[in-house]
C-alpha positions in Angstrom: 2.5 -14.6 -10.0 4.8 -12.1 -8.5 3.7 -8.8 -7.0 5.4 -5.6 -5.9 4.2 -4.5 -2.5 5.3 -0.9 -2.0 5.5 0.7 1.5 4.4 4.3 1.3 5.1 7.0 3.9 4.9 10.7 4.4 7.5 10.8 7.2 11.3 10.6 7.3 11.1 8.6 10.5 12.2 5.0 10.3 10.3 2.1 11.8 10.1 2.1 15.5 11.5 -0.9 17.4 7.9 -2.3 17.8 7.2 -1.9 14.0 10.6 -3.5 13.2 9.7 -6.5 15.3 6.3 -6.8 13.6 8.0 -6.5 10.2 10.4 -9.3 11.2 7.5 -11.6 12.2 5.7 -10.8 8.9 8.9 -11.5 6.9 9.3 -14.8 8.7 5.7 -15.8 7.8 6.2 -14.8 4.2 9.3 -17.0 4.1 7.7 -20.0 5.9 4.6 -19.9 3.6 6.6 -19.7 0.4 5.5 -16.1 -0.5 8.9 -14.5 0.0 11.0 -13.4 -3.0 12.8 -10.3 -1.8 12.3 -7.2 0.4 14.2 -4.1 1.3 14.1 -0.7 2.8 15.0 2.5 0.9 16.7 5.7 1.8 14.5 8.8 1.9 13.9 11.1 -1.1 16.9 13.3 -0.1 19.2 10.4 -1.0 17.8 10.0 -4.5 19.6 10.8 -7.7 17.6 11.1 -11.0 19.2 10.4 -14.4 17.5 11.6 -17.6 19.3 10.4 -20.7 16.4 10.9 -23.2 18.0 13.9 -24.8 21.4 14.7 -26.3 23.2 14.9 -23.0 22.4 13.0 -19.8 21.0 15.2 -17.0 21.8 14.0 -13.4 20.0 15.7 -10.6 19.7 15.2 -6.8 16.4 14.5 -5.2 13.2 12.7 -6.1 11.7 12.6 -9.6 8.3 13.8 -8.4 7.2 16.4 -5.9 5.0 14.5 -3.5 4.2 14.4 0.2 4.4 10.6 0.1 7.2 8.4 -1.1 8.4 4.9 -1.4 10.3 3.8 1.7 10.5 0.1 1.2 9.0 -2.9 -0.6 8.4 -6.6 -0.7 8.3 -8.7 -3.8 6.0 -11.6 -3.1 4.8 -14.8 -4.8 1.1 -15.3 -4.6 -1.3 -17.5 -6.7 -3.7 -14.6 -7.3 -4.5 -10.9 -6.5 -6.7 -11.9 -3.6 -3.9 -13.6 -1.8 -1.5 -10.8 -2.6 -4.0 -8.2 -1.2 -4.5 -10.3 2.0 -0.8 -10.5 2.5 -0.3 -6.8 1.8 -3.1 -6.0 4.3 -1.0 -7.8 7.0 2.1 -6.1 5.8 0.5 -2.7 6.2 -0.5 -3.6 9.8 3.1 -4.8 10.5 4.9 -1.7 9.2 2.1 0.7 10.2 2.1 2.4 6.8 0.1 2.5 3.6 0.8 -0.2 1.0 0.4 -0.3 -2.8 0.2 -3.7 -4.6 1.1 -4.1 -8.3 1.5 -7.3 -10.3 4.6 -7.8 -12.4 3.8 -7.9 -16.1 
């Protein structure tokens, strides 16, 4: 089963050199153990564009779609046999990137 492991932050600061090195080690482990599918970092909320085309005319606005002190800054998509394994991996990912993590299964 695949899981989205979201990295959540409340700061606009990027990973420190130490955090970046720990993330690289964690990524290598995910790859070596066959859990790696894809990962990436994201720009801050100030780089977001929201498109709402539910009405008669599309509405395009700058900025995040929700007002929040926390936002998604990166993610992993991992392969794990069950939620327990996904949570154990996410726990290590949280330690590596020094940020909160949210785990959700793909439907």
